[in-house]
Backbone as CSV, one residue per row, in Angstrom:
resi,resn,N_x,N_y,N_z,CA_x,CA_y,CA_z,C_x,C_y,C_z
1,MET,-71.075,-139.867,-107.459,-70.891,-140.009,-108.785,-71.470,-139.058,-109.729
2,THR,-72.795,-139.275,-109.758,-73.824,-138.639,-110.561,-73.609,-137.122,-110.325
3,PHE,-73.391,-136.682,-109.187,-73.288,-135.145,-108.808,-72.121,-134.947,-109.491
4,THR,-70.945,-135.631,-109.556,-69.721,-135.216,-110.122,-69.761,-135.096,-111.572
5,ILE,-70.445,-136.195,-112.340,-70.752,-136.235,-113.719,-71.675,-134.751,-114.075
6,GLY,-72.547,-134.477,-113.555,-73.419,-133.477,-113.755,-72.882,-132.088,-113.727
7,LEU,-71.652,-132.023,-112.442,-70.982,-130.608,-112.224,-70.072,-130.782,-113.286
8,ILE,-69.578,-131.697,-113.750,-68.509,-131.631,-115.063,-69.132,-131.103,-116.308
9,ALA,-70.532,-131.720,-116.344,-71.378,-131.544,-117.492,-71.645,-129.872,-117.442
10,VAL,-72.227,-129.210,-116.359,-72.414,-127.915,-116.263,-71.190,-126.925,-116.824
11,THR,-70.265,-127.419,-116.026,-68.685,-126.931,-115.893,-68.548,-126.571,-117.610
12,VAL,-68.626,-127.844,-118.423,-68.453,-127.801,-119.803,-69.334,-126.931,-120.593
13,ARG,-70.322,-126.817,-120.160,-71.698,-126.206,-120.995,-71.152,-124.726,-120.663
14,ILE,-70.897,-124.274,-119.385,-70.511,-122.789,-119.296,-69.483,-122.507,-119.715
15,SER,-68.195,-123.255,-119.844,-66.867,-122.862,-120.926,-67.391,-122.717,-122.052
16,ALA,-68.443,-123.622,-122.689,-68.607,-123.606,-123.960,-69.249,-122.313,-124.441
17,TRP,-70.281,-122.009,-123.402,-70.944,-120.598,-123.465,-70.012,-119.418,-123.530
18,SER,-68.964,-119.464,-122.381,-68.221,-118.174,-122.426,-67.407,-118.231,-123.468
19,LEU,-66.780,-119.415,-124.340,-65.938,-119.271,-125.325,-66.974,-118.707,-126.646
20,GLY,-68.515,-119.163,-126.506,-68.989,-118.588,-127.564,-69.082,-117.075,-127.647
21,VAL,-69.460,-116.550,-126.293,-69.701,-115.289,-125.841,-68.494,-114.522,-126.174
22,MET,-67.024,-114.964,-125.909,-65.797,-114.450,-126.537,-65.695,-114.182,-127.876
23,SER,-66.020,-115.203,-128.464,-65.794,-115.202,-130.223,-66.696,-114.058,-130.656
24,ARG,-67.989,-114.148,-130.197,-69.086,-112.995,-130.773,-68.480,-111.685,-130.220
25,LEU,-67.824,-111.640,-129.077,-67.269,-110.174,-128.776,-66.242,-109.809,-129.840
26,ARG,-65.348,-110.881,-130.211,-64.073,-110.256,-130.990,-64.967,-110.093,-132.461
27,ASP,-65.718,-111.097,-132.924,-66.627,-110.574,-134.139,-66.914,-109.143,-134.021
28,ALA,-67.864,-108.922,-133.250,-68.346,-107.347,-132.974,-67.336,-106.487,-133.007
29,GLN,-65.919,-106.626,-132.343,-65.167,-105.782,-132.532,-64.467,-105.661,-133.706
30,GLU,-64.702,-106.748,-134.571,-63.672,-106.730,-135.874,-64.842,-105.797,-136.761
31,VAL,-65.996,-106.222,-136.723,-67.094,-105.216,-137.284,-66.852,-103.830,-137.125
32,LYS,-66.774,-103.413,-135.730,-66.524,-101.977,-135.401,-65.409,-101.576,-135.849
33,THR,-64.387,-102.134,-135.977,-63.285,-101.812,-136.424,-63.175,-101.394,-138.054
34,ARG,-63.841,-102.493,-138.729,-64.133,-102.230,-140.187,-64.934,-101.182,-140.731
35,LEU,-65.740,-100.785,-139.626,-66.821,-99.856,-139.809,-66.261,-98.492,-139.651
36,ALA,-65.190,-98.559,-138.884,-64.572,-97.180,-138.567,-63.536,-96.912,-139.728
37,VAL,-63.065,-98.067,-140.295,-62.160,-97.756,-140.973,-62.722,-97.142,-142.358
38,ALA,-63.864,-97.845,-142.832,-64.808,-97.461,-143.813,-65.245,-96.186,-143.710
39,GLU,-65.655,-95.668,-142.505,-66.071,-94.464,-142.315,-65.039,-93.324,-142.502
40,GLU,-63.414,-93.739,-141.975,-62.542,-92.632,-142.191,-62.263,-92.538,-143.669
41,ARG,-62.358,-93.732,-144.479,-62.392,-93.609,-145.934,-63.138,-92.960,-146.624
42,LEU,-64.567,-92.967,-146.088,-65.419,-91.910,-146.858,-65.293,-90.535,-146.411
43,ARG,-64.652,-90.091,-145.172,-64.659,-88.839,-144.971,-63.360,-88.610,-145.668
44,PHE,-62.472,-89.315,-145.815,-61.150,-88.864,-146.501,-61.211,-88.415,-148.185
45,GLY,-62.542,-89.437,-148.501,-62.936,-89.300,-150.036,-63.516,-88.007,-150.349
46,ARG,-64.302,-87.875,-149.215,-65.430,-86.468,-149.497,-64.514,-85.236,-149.167
47,ASP,-63.542,-85.033,-148.167,-62.564,-83.994,-148.191,-61.824,-83.699,-149.193
48,MET,-61.389,-84.907,-149.661,-60.251,-84.752,-150.889,-61.184,-84.033,-152.058
49,HIS,-62.400,-84.665,-152.085,-63.360,-83.773,-153.363,-63.479,-82.425,-153.187
50,ASP,-64.175,-82.332,-152.037,-64.533,-80.929,-151.644,-63.121,-79.895,-151.803
51,VAL,-62.019,-80.253,-151.239,-60.669,-79.139,-151.443,-60.170,-79.218,-152.403
52,LEU,-60.174,-80.250,-153.584,-59.479,-80.183,-154.902,-60.614,-79.840,-156.007
53,GLY,-61.625,-80.044,-155.666,-62.826,-79.573,-156.517,-62.718,-78.315,-157.304
54,ARG,-63.006,-77.222,-156.452,-62.922,-76.002,-156.592,-61.497,-75.519,-157.345
55,ASN,-60.512,-75.954,-156.414,-59.101,-75.322,-156.755,-58.828,-75.951,-158.030
56,LEU,-58.956,-77.097,-158.429,-58.636,-77.778,-159.744,-59.287,-76.731,-160.717
57,ALA,-60.921,-76.613,-160.616,-61.458,-75.808,-161.602,-61.007,-74.553,-161.826
58,VAL,-60.602,-73.845,-160.677,-59.918,-72.297,-160.754,-58.607,-72.315,-161.467
59,ILE,-57.750,-73.405,-161.089,-56.664,-73.621,-162.053,-56.533,-73.812,-163.203
60,ALA,-57.787,-74.534,-163.706,-57.849,-74.733,-165.409,-58.196,-73.530,-165.972
61,LEU,-59.253,-72.950,-165.041,-59.925,-71.358,-165.580,-58.873,-70.479,-165.897
62,LYS,-57.716,-70.308,-164.823,-56.836,-69.142,-164.957,-55.649,-69.633,-165.913
63,SER,-55.548,-71.035,-166.092,-54.386,-71.611,-166.978,-54.967,-70.841,-168.262
64,GLU,-55.867,-71.421,-168.736,-56.781,-71.023,-170.055,-56.853,-69.333,-170.115
65,LEU,-56.768,-68.534,-169.172,-56.897,-67.316,-169.218,-55.650,-66.832,-169.669
66,ALA,-54.526,-67.526,-168.870,-53.092,-67.226,-168.958,-52.599,-67.446,-170.652
67,VAL,-52.947,-68.741,-170.999,-52.645,-68.710,-172.556,-53.331,-67.800,-173.328
68,GLU,-54.555,-67.444,-173.359,-55.244,-66.361,-174.052,-54.377,-65.137,-174.092
69,LEU,-54.066,-64.638,-172.753,-53.381,-63.474,-172.693,-51.921,-63.498,-173.484
70,ALA,-51.226,-64.490,-172.961,-50.093,-64.702,-173.468,-50.086,-64.684,-175.157
71,GLN,-51.104,-65.517,-175.736,-51.230,-65.337,-177.175,-51.432,-64.125,-177.603
72,ARG,-51.917,-62.911,-176.943,-51.991,-61.577,-177.213,-51.010,-60.848,-176.896
73,GLY,-50.066,-61.522,-176.225,-48.755,-60.654,-176.149,-48.908,-59.764,-174.752
74,GLN,-49.819,-59.886,-173.939,-50.050,-59.120,-172.922,-49.404,-59.967,-171.527
75,PRO,-48.807,-58.706,-170.767,-48.074,-59.183,-169.668,-48.795,-59.611,-168.482
76,ALA,-50.316,-59.445,-168.514,-51.040,-59.897,-167.242,-51.343,-61.341,-167.573
77,ALA,-50.615,-61.990,-168.640,-50.605,-63.649,-168.496,-49.871,-63.840,-167.089
78,MET,-48.711,-63.210,-166.845,-47.620,-63.603,-166.091,-48.458,-63.402,-164.653
79,ASP,-49.249,-62.285,-164.353,-50.110,-62.560,-163.266,-51.117,-63.686,-162.785
80,GLN,-51.674,-64.000,-164.019,-52.335,-65.274,-163.890,-51.890,-66.715,-163.567
81,MET,-50.468,-66.574,-163.996,-49.702,-67.901,-163.779,-49.132,-67.813,-162.444
82,VAL,-48.843,-66.818,-161.591,-48.416,-66.561,-160.420,-49.636,-67.032,-159.484
83,GLU,-50.772,-66.382,-159.950,-52.189,-66.845,-159.249,-52.367,-68.556,-159.129
84,VAL,-51.972,-69.177,-160.149,-52.125,-70.492,-160.343,-51.115,-71.197,-159.769
85,GLN,-49.924,-70.473,-159.485,-48.686,-71.319,-158.600,-49.362,-71.196,-157.053
86,ARG,-49.877,-69.918,-156.819,-50.308,-69.489,-155.496,-51.515,-70.959,-154.915
87,ILE,-52.318,-70.981,-156.011,-53.610,-72.046,-155.707,-53.114,-73.119,-155.643
88,ALA,-52.103,-73.650,-156.300,-51.490,-75.013,-156.310,-50.898,-75.090,-155.108
89,ARG,-49.814,-74.134,-154.444,-49.343,-74.303,-153.135,-50.312,-74.584,-152.058
90,THR,-51.640,-73.726,-152.195,-52.493,-73.517,-151.240,-52.991,-75.102,-151.101
91,SER,-53.472,-75.886,-152.098,-54.127,-76.862,-152.637,-53.167,-78.025,-151.777
92,GLN,-51.704,-77.864,-152.107,-50.865,-78.929,-151.249,-51.014,-78.903,-149.912
93,GLN,-50.990,-77.707,-149.380,-51.444,-77.431,-147.841,-52.750,-78.103,-147.294
94,GLU,-53.668,-77.644,-147.968,-54.826,-78.265,-147.782,-55.114,-79.996,-147.647
95,VAL,-54.580,-80.459,-148.795,-54.376,-81.802,-148.996,-53.831,-82.435,-147.672
96,ARG,-52.724,-81.730,-147.141,-52.024,-82.183,-146.017,-53.036,-81.964,-144.923
97,ASP,-53.687,-81.095,-144.664,-54.447,-80.843,-143.494,-55.614,-81.751,-143.715
98,VAL,-56.019,-81.992,-144.810,-57.032,-83.105,-145.018,-56.621,-84.753,-144.236
99,VAL,-55.650,-84.832,-144.719,-54.849,-86.150,-144.253,-54.953,-86.133,-142.779
100,ARG,-54.493,-85.114,-142.116,-54.249,-84.836,-140.674,-55.741,-84.669,-139.984
101,GLY,-56.723,-84.540,-140.783,-58.098,-84.363,-140.118,-58.236,-83.072,-139.421
102,TYR,-57.579,-82.173,-139.652,-57.725,-80.593,-139.209,-58.186,-79.397,-139.606
103,ARG,-58.533,-80.048,-141.288,-58.850,-78.689,-142.146,-60.304,-78.447,-141.672
104,LYS,-60.669,-77.282,-141.897,-61.931,-76.476,-141.385,-62.503,-75.398,-142.220
105,ALA,-63.315,-75.124,-142.804,-63.833,-73.993,-143.826,-64.205,-73.123,-143.008
106,ASP,-63.525,-71.780,-143.525,-64.181,-70.451,-142.864,-65.072,-69.937,-143.703
107,LEU,-66.218,-69.371,-143.369,-67.200,-68.937,-143.969,-66.994,-67.842,-144.701
108,ARG,-66.532,-66.802,-144.063,-66.013,-65.483,-144.549,-65.122,-65.540,-145.676
109,THR,-64.159,-66.443,-145.695,-63.339,-66.489,-146.481,-63.571,-67.337,-147.551
110,GLU,-64.866,-68.315,-147.418,-65.385,-68.958,-148.553,-66.094,-68.086,-149.588
111,LEU,-66.859,-67.185,-148.694,-67.852,-66.156,-149.534,-66.869,-65.430,-150.314
112,LEU,-65.734,-64.724,-149.703,-65.032,-63.734,-150.702,-64.264,-64.712,-151.614
113,GLY,-63.910,-65.806,-151.463,-63.397,-66.795,-152.473,-64.211,-67.194,-153.520
114,ALA,-65.433,-67.428,-153.013,-66.348,-67.765,-154.068,-66.700,-66.487,-155.291
115,ARG,-66.808,-65.285,-154.442,-67.045,-64.233,-155.220,-65.735,-63.882,-156.315
116,GLY,-64.543,-63.963,-155.804,-63.460,-63.814,-156.495,-63.150,-64.449,-157.654
117,VAL,-63.530,-66.057,-157.313,-63.535,-66.888,-158.517,-64.413,-66.653,-159.367
118,LEU,-65.549,-66.402,-159.077,-66.941,-66.402,-160.131,-66.638,-65.179,-160.997
119,ARG,-66.094,-64.138,-160.171,-65.946,-62.908,-161.254,-64.726,-63.116,-162.003
120,ALA,-63.488,-63.683,-161.728,-62.623,-64.045,-162.584,-63.183,-64.956,-163.764
121,ALA,-64.036,-65.706,-163.447,-64.631,-66.506,-164.892,-65.448,-65.831,-165.563
122,GLY,-65.910,-64.490,-165.183,-66.903,-63.696,-166.188,-68.118,-63.765,-165.511
123,ILE,-68.398,-64.403,-164.515,-69.662,-64.369,-163.843,-69.993,-62.897,-162.797
124,GLU,-70.993,-62.321,-163.027,-71.291,-61.248,-162.019,-71.824,-62.019,-160.838
125,CYS,-71.359,-61.683,-159.657,-71.726,-62.310,-158.337,-71.620,-61.420,-157.278
126,ALA,-73.119,-61.398,-156.490,-73.167,-60.656,-155.535,-73.528,-61.665,-154.200
127,VAL,-72.676,-60.906,-153.064,-72.935,-61.528,-151.706,-73.342,-60.442,-150.485
128,GLN,-74.496,-61.389,-149.976,-75.023,-60.510,-149.043,-75.013,-61.451,-147.778
129,GLY,-74.250,-60.458,-146.586,-74.198,-61.516,-145.093,-72.847,-62.240,-144.998
130,ASP,-72.560,-62.045,-143.822,-70.993,-63.031,-143.609,-71.467,-64.024,-142.636
131,GLY,-72.496,-63.988,-141.603,-72.255,-64.860,-140.982,-71.574,-64.821,-139.750
132,GLY,-70.721,-63.744,-139.229,-69.882,-63.621,-138.527,-70.189,-63.836,-136.912
133,ARG,-71.725,-63.691,-136.572,-71.988,-64.039,-135.275,-72.742,-65.578,-135.126
134,LEU,-72.667,-66.515,-136.278,-73.009,-67.932,-135.969,-72.126,-68.630,-135.361
135,PRO,-72.446,-69.787,-134.601,-71.823,-70.522,-134.006,-70.397,-71.372,-135.139
136,ALA,-69.283,-71.676,-134.423,-68.405,-72.090,-135.553,-68.638,-73.188,-136.266
137,PRO,-69.428,-74.312,-135.703,-69.610,-75.522,-136.263,-70.763,-75.164,-137.597
138,VAL,-71.579,-74.098,-137.428,-72.504,-73.642,-138.214,-71.709,-72.720,-139.365
139,GLN,-70.533,-72.004,-138.946,-70.021,-71.065,-140.128,-69.182,-72.309,-140.968
140,SER,-68.611,-73.416,-140.500,-67.843,-74.600,-141.177,-68.654,-74.877,-142.182
141,ALA,-69.888,-75.662,-141.710,-70.616,-76.227,-142.358,-71.129,-75.569,-143.799
142,LEU,-71.552,-74.033,-143.471,-72.266,-73.308,-144.572,-70.654,-72.825,-145.282
143,GLY,-69.740,-72.585,-144.801,-68.320,-72.492,-145.480,-68.188,-73.787,-146.584
144,TRP,-68.532,-74.829,-146.440,-68.229,-75.954,-147.104,-69.537,-75.788,-148.450
145,ALA,-70.840,-75.404,-147.877,-72.000,-74.933,-149.069,-71.555,-74.204,-149.810
146,VAL,-70.772,-73.069,-149.474,-70.404,-72.038,-150.307,-69.438,-72.509,-151.356
147,ARG,-68.424,-73.397,-150.772,-67.377,-73.733,-151.654,-67.921,-75.002,-152.886
148,GLU,-69.163,-75.660,-152.358,-69.698,-76.716,-153.487,-70.634,-76.035,-154.117
149,ALA,-70.974,-75.009,-153.636,-72.089,-74.392,-154.977,-71.419,-73.290,-155.830
150,ALA,-70.174,-72.894,-155.610,-69.371,-71.962,-156.232,-68.784,-73.187,-157.631
151,THR,-68.160,-74.351,-156.809,-67.646,-75.209,-157.725,-68.916,-75.843,-158.763
152,ASN,-70.267,-75.833,-158.680,-70.973,-76.343,-159.388,-71.454,-75.070,-160.407
153,VAL,-71.349,-73.848,-159.890,-71.748,-72.772,-160.838,-70.518,-72.960,-161.903
154,LEU,-69.465,-73.055,-161.762,-68.228,-72.854,-162.249,-68.275,-74.190,-163.369
155,ARG,-68.803,-75.298,-162.928,-68.783,-76.380,-163.754,-70.015,-76.767,-164.636
156,HIS,-70.950,-76.184,-164.347,-72.453,-76.771,-164.987,-73.151,-75.358,-165.624
157,GLY,-73.525,-75.567,-166.856,-74.192,-74.693,-167.477,-73.471,-73.412,-168.179
158,ASN,-73.862,-72.528,-168.362,-73.333,-71.277,-168.993,-73.761,-70.111,-168.216
159,PRO,-73.540,-69.890,-166.882,-73.848,-68.789,-166.016,-73.438,-67.615,-166.122
160,GLN,-74.104,-66.407,-165.996,-73.867,-64.859,-166.371,-73.851,-64.278,-164.890
161,ARG,-74.812,-64.901,-164.145,-75.084,-63.854,-162.973,-75.151,-65.089,-161.613
162,CYS,-74.577,-64.896,-160.541,-74.972,-65.768,-159.554,-75.099,-64.597,-158.270
163,ALA,-76.171,-65.196,-157.503,-76.331,-64.103,-156.282,-76.312,-65.327,-154.584
164,ILE,-75.424,-64.769,-153.884,-75.268,-65.697,-152.829,-75.802,-64.855,-151.483
165,ARG,-76.483,-65.373,-151.024,-77.505,-64.838,-149.658,-77.216,-65.595,-148.356
166,LEU,-76.873,-64.776,-147.462,-76.614,-65.590,-146.223,-77.680,-64.918,-145.345
167,GLU,-79.019,-65.776,-144.781,-80.041,-65.246,-143.926,-79.896,-65.743,-142.936
168,THR,-79.934,-64.790,-141.614,-79.898,-65.505,-140.379,-81.095,-64.890,-139.804
169,ALA,-81.475,-65.850,-138.745,-82.609,-65.453,-137.848,-82.441,-66.199,-136.467
170,PRO,-83.273,-65.725,-135.304,-82.814,-66.275,-134.069,-82.801,-67.937,-133.771
171,ASP,-83.394,-68.294,-134.819,-83.606,-69.826,-134.700,-83.275,-70.453,-135.857
172,SER,-82.504,-69.923,-136.909,-81.961,-70.484,-138.044,-80.871,-69.597,-138.841
173,ALA,-80.387,-70.469,-139.803,-79.453,-69.801,-140.777,-79.568,-70.373,-142.053
174,ARG,-79.606,-69.661,-143.128,-79.901,-70.092,-144.159,-79.069,-69.660,-145.446
175,LEU,-78.456,-70.473,-146.219,-77.711,-70.002,-147.261,-78.221,-70.380,-148.713
176,VAL,-78.531,-69.274,-149.412,-78.966,-69.462,-150.891,-78.273,-69.105,-151.774
177,VAL,-77.865,-69.794,-152.887,-77.048,-69.779,-153.906,-77.835,-69.806,-155.089
178,GLU,-78.100,-68.878,-155.993,-79.090,-69.105,-157.352,-78.351,-68.203,-158.208
179,ASN,-77.913,-69.144,-159.455,-77.458,-68.560,-160.519,-78.254,-69.043,-162.081
180,ASP,-78.023,-68.061,-162.918,-78.648,-68.608,-164.154,-77.795,-69.304,-165.003
181,GLY,-78.500,-69.594,-166.381,-77.580,-70.748,-167.212,-77.443,-72.150,-166.682
182,ALA,-78.539,-72.262,-166.237,-78.765,-73.751,-165.896,-79.409,-74.629,-167.216
183,PRO,-78.831,-75.861,-167.782,-79.372,-76.159,-168.769,-80.704,-76.570,-168.839
184,PRO,-81.633,-76.371,-170.242,-82.855,-76.921,-170.214,-82.949,-78.213,-169.848
185,GLY,-84.068,-78.511,-168.869,-84.415,-80.046,-168.602,-83.673,-80.630,-167.327
186,THR,-83.000,-79.249,-166.588,-82.147,-79.862,-165.497,-82.870,-80.433,-164.162
187,ALA,-82.619,-81.617,-164.037,-83.783,-82.553,-162.757,-83.094,-81.842,-161.477
188,VAL,-84.196,-82.002,-160.751,-84.082,-81.811,-159.329,-82.778,-82.754,-158.851
189,VAL,-82.177,-82.030,-158.071,-81.062,-82.787,-157.342,-81.448,-83.613,-155.899
190,SER,-81.727,-84.681,-156.101,-82.120,-85.636,-154.817,-80.928,-85.969,-154.226
191,GLY,-80.348,-87.017,-154.900,-78.962,-87.869,-154.375,-77.676,-86.863,-154.622
192,GLY,-77.766,-86.417,-156.072,-76.716,-85.727,-156.192,-75.223,-86.431,-156.352
193,GLY,-74.264,-85.583,-156.698,-72.921,-86.317,-156.738,-72.128,-86.433,-155.579
194,SER,-70.993,-86.945,-155.550,-70.081,-86.944,-154.176,-70.204,-85.709,-153.413
195,GLY,-70.067,-84.453,-154.268,-69.967,-83.380,-153.526,-71.219,-82.664,-152.651
196,LEU,-72.222,-82.959,-153.649,-73.538,-82.673,-152.859,-73.911,-83.953,-151.865
197,HIS,-73.519,-85.069,-152.002,-73.740,-86.007,-150.896,-72.821,-85.745,-149.701
198,GLY,-71.586,-85.304,-150.158,-70.784,-85.055,-148.918,-71.248,-83.780,-147.932
199,LEU,-71.752,-82.796,-148.963,-72.215,-81.682,-148.528,-73.520,-81.939,-147.554
200,ARG,-74.365,-83.016,-147.818,-75.471,-83.135,-146.852,-75.040,-83.774,-145.625
201,GLU,-73.895,-84.712,-145.934,-73.447,-85.272,-144.518,-73.267,-84.287,-143.549
202,ARG,-72.212,-83.342,-144.039,-71.858,-82.199,-143.227,-72.982,-81.501,-142.685
203,LEU,-73.804,-80.984,-143.310,-74.997,-80.132,-142.662,-76.094,-80.961,-141.906
204,ALA,-76.059,-82.485,-142.234,-76.811,-83.449,-141.152,-76.053,-83.469,-139.806
205,ALA,-74.421,-83.175,-139.851,-74.271,-83.352,-138.628,-74.256,-82.281,-137.561
206,VAL,-74.954,-80.969,-138.191,-75.397,-79.861,-137.173,-76.794,-79.797,-137.385
207,GLY,-77.405,-80.992,-137.796,-79.128,-80.626,-137.696,-79.765,-80.165,-139.158
208,GLY,-78.541,-79.846,-140.186,-79.382,-79.024,-141.264,-79.442,-79.787,-142.455
209,SER,-79.996,-79.101,-143.472,-80.612,-79.862,-144.676,-80.129,-79.100,-146.077
210,LEU,-80.329,-79.966,-147.028,-80.086,-79.354,-148.453,-80.897,-79.303,-149.488
211,GLU,-81.285,-78.577,-150.322,-81.961,-78.581,-151.263,-81.457,-77.773,-152.573
212,ALA,-81.582,-78.554,-153.781,-80.757,-78.138,-154.870,-81.671,-78.388,-155.930
213,GLY,-81.733,-77.415,-156.834,-82.568,-77.859,-158.127,-82.975,-76.792,-159.037
214,PRO,-83.609,-76.784,-160.176,-83.748,-75.552,-160.887,-85.224,-75.194,-160.666
215,THR,-85.412,-73.612,-160.534,-86.522,-72.988,-160.217,-87.249,-72.476,-161.279
216,GLY,-86.925,-72.969,-162.719,-87.699,-72.189,-163.647,-86.796,-71.319,-164.432
217,GLU,-86.962,-70.940,-165.832,-86.425,-69.868,-166.566,-84.962,-69.804,-166.523
218,GLY,-84.262,-71.058,-166.800,-82.959,-71.356,-166.500,-82.340,-71.017,-165.453
219,LEU,-83.018,-70.931,-164.150,-82.266,-70.547,-162.868,-82.402,-71.658,-162.062
220,PHE,-80.799,-71.770,-161.355,-80.654,-73.184,-160.496,-80.469,-72.648,-159.121
221,ARG,-81.201,-73.136,-157.977,-80.923,-72.433,-156.549,-80.702,-73.755,-155.867
222,LEU,-79.532,-73.547,-154.891,-79.092,-74.347,-153.997,-79.401,-73.817,-152.371
223,THR,-79.958,-74.499,-151.788,-80.324,-73.657,-150.351,-79.999,-74.737,-149.063
224,ALA,-79.122,-74.082,-148.326,-78.538,-74.901,-147.262,-79.209,-74.313,-145.964
225,ALA,-80.266,-74.957,-144.992,-80.305,-74.618,-143.712,-80.226,-75.241,-142.759
226,ILE,-80.004,-74.378,-141.589,-79.553,-75.328,-140.485,-79.993,-74.531,-139.246
227,PRO,-80.503,-75.304,-138.429,-81.481,-74.511,-137.169,-80.588,-74.085,-136.038
228,LEU,-80.701,-73.078,-135.290,-79.690,-72.648,-134.336,-80.276,-72.991,-133.037
229,PRO,-79.377,-73.207,-132.132,-79.789,-73.700,-130.755,-80.311,-72.148,-130.313
230,SER,-81.352,-72.567,-129.215,-81.841,-71.469,-128.750,-81.072,-70.814,-127.526
231,PRO,-80.888,-69.517,-127.639,-80.126,-68.783,-126.686,-80.597,-68.701,-125.518
232,ARG,-79.476,-69.186,-124.417,-79.905,-69.324,-123.028,-80.320,-67.761,-122.379
233,SER,-81.325,-67.935,-121.706,-81.788,-66.544,-121.175,-81.077,-66.024,-120.189
234,THR,-80.690,-65.067,-120.293,-79.679,-64.207,-118.990,-80.567,-63.586,-117.914
235,GLU,-82.027,-63.330,-118.479,-82.905,-62.899,-117.234,-82.921,-63.361,-116.181
236,PRO,-82.625,-63.148,-114.923,-82.952,-63.728,-113.726,-84.392,-63.942,-113.189
237,SER,-84.403,-65.161,-112.693,-85.790,-65.734,-112.619,-86.431,-64.586,-111.362
238,PRO,-87.868,-64.646,-111.225,-88.497,-64.110,-110.185,-87.914,-64.115,-108.798
239,GLN,-87.463,-65.407,-108.507,-86.967,-65.841,-107.401,-85.489,-65.508,-107.268
240,GLU,-84.992,-65.329,-108.127,-83.419,-64.701,-107.972,-83.514,-62.976,-107.910
241,LYS,-84.660,-62.428,-108.466,-84.990,-61.067,-108.058,-85.143,-60.953,-106.664
242,ASP,-85.819,-61.655,-106.383,-86.383,-61.457,-104.977,-85.151,-61.816,-103.916
């Protein structure tokens, strides 16, 4: 009798322990699900900012230029509005791609686009390097860096000149974007806005880092650095040679 009672007690305890474990597992799964949803929302918000930030700035810029040209009676106003229409349609497709999670930034396209946009805004822009031999994930991360940097140049200060340099070495890739016209007393960007925060996340995903802040005399510099994996040696070992 005593043995039976003891067995029942042990069985009850094991059952209670099992139920507790199952409950904790369910709670852990719910937490994991909520974290996944939160992460996806952050990704979506970051990508939407990156996609629409520069495009909306360019649309506003070209619309203002079209108005000025139209007021002067110049036919070039039509060309500017055609370009606004093209950018708007491109933005629609990019938003769809973000929703699907497929969009990637092409480094060469972003470099050419940044130069064209800044020059259209009356900002002299020089571009050095194209990063054609960099790994695809590195090119994508640096492409986003170019886009964010160009957006910041358009939005902040009164720049006249901008220099974009892509420096590559066997063990690293470095993007430097420097412009004049930074407002006096500009603070070093540590946390930054949502654009720079999202860019830091993209760079961190490939082991990179971001620095942005004034360098003095009205200059502002953004530097994105990414280490590159060491190339695998194709030289045969002494044993293979023998």
